[in-house]
C-alpha positions in Angstrom: 50.0 17.4 -31.5 49.3 15.8 -28.0 50.3 18.1 -25.3 52.3 17.0 -22.1 49.3 17.0 -19.9 47.5 14.6 -22.1 50.4 12.3 -22.5 50.9 12.2 -18.6 47.2 11.5 -18.2 47.6 8.6 -20.7 50.4 7.0 -18.8 48.7 7.3 -15.5 45.4 5.8 -16.8 47.4 3.0 -18.4 48.9 2.0 -15.1 46.1 2.6 -12.7 43.1 1.6 -15.0 41.6 5.0 -14.4 39.5 6.7 -16.9 41.6 9.4 -18.6 38.5 11.5 -19.4 37.7 13.6 -16.4 40.9 13.0 -14.7 41.4 16.4 -13.2 44.9 17.8 -12.2 43.8 17.9 -8.4 43.2 14.3 -8.5 45.4 12.4 -5.9 47.1 9.4 -7.3 46.1 7.4 -4.2 42.5 8.4 -4.9 42.8 6.9 -8.4 43.9 3.6 -6.8 47.8 4.0 -6.9 50.0 2.3 -4.3 53.8 2.9 -4.1 54.4 0.3 -6.8 52.0 1.8 -9.1 53.6 5.2 -8.7 56.9 3.8 -9.3 55.7 2.1 -12.5 54.1 5.4 -13.6 57.4 7.1 -12.9 59.3 4.5 -15.0 56.9 5.0 -17.8 57.2 8.8 -17.7 61.0 8.5 -17.7 60.8 6.3 -20.9 58.1 8.5 -22.6 59.8 11.8 -22.0 63.5 10.6 -22.1 64.2 12.1 -18.6 65.5 11.0 -15.2 63.1 11.3 -12.1 64.9 10.9 -8.8 63.3 9.3 -5.8 63.0 12.7 -4.1 61.1 14.0 -7.2 58.9 10.9 -7.1 57.8 11.6 -3.5 56.4 15.0 -4.7 54.0 13.2 -7.2 50.8 13.5 -5.0 48.4 14.7 -7.7 48.0 14.3 -11.4 48.9 18.0 -11.6 52.1 17.5 -9.7 53.2 15.0 -12.3 52.2 17.2 -15.2 54.0 20.3 -13.7 57.2 18.2 -13.1 57.4 16.8 -16.6 56.6 20.3 -18.1 59.5 21.7 -16.0 61.9 19.0 -17.4 60.7 19.0 -20.9 60.3 22.7 -21.4 
């Protein structure tokens, strides 16, 4: 079974063209090449993949890969 962290990394890697292997939780999305549109696309994909809603306020908190993983874990349980 694929865990949440791995699934979040897959989504980020898909949208940013970043290598999923070696993507640490403290890696900043901007350092992986993300601009605001990229972050928006990542959020939309995460909403779809995990069947959740992510507000604009929550999106602003997605600074690192770990932030995204922690948020998804808090919503999915």
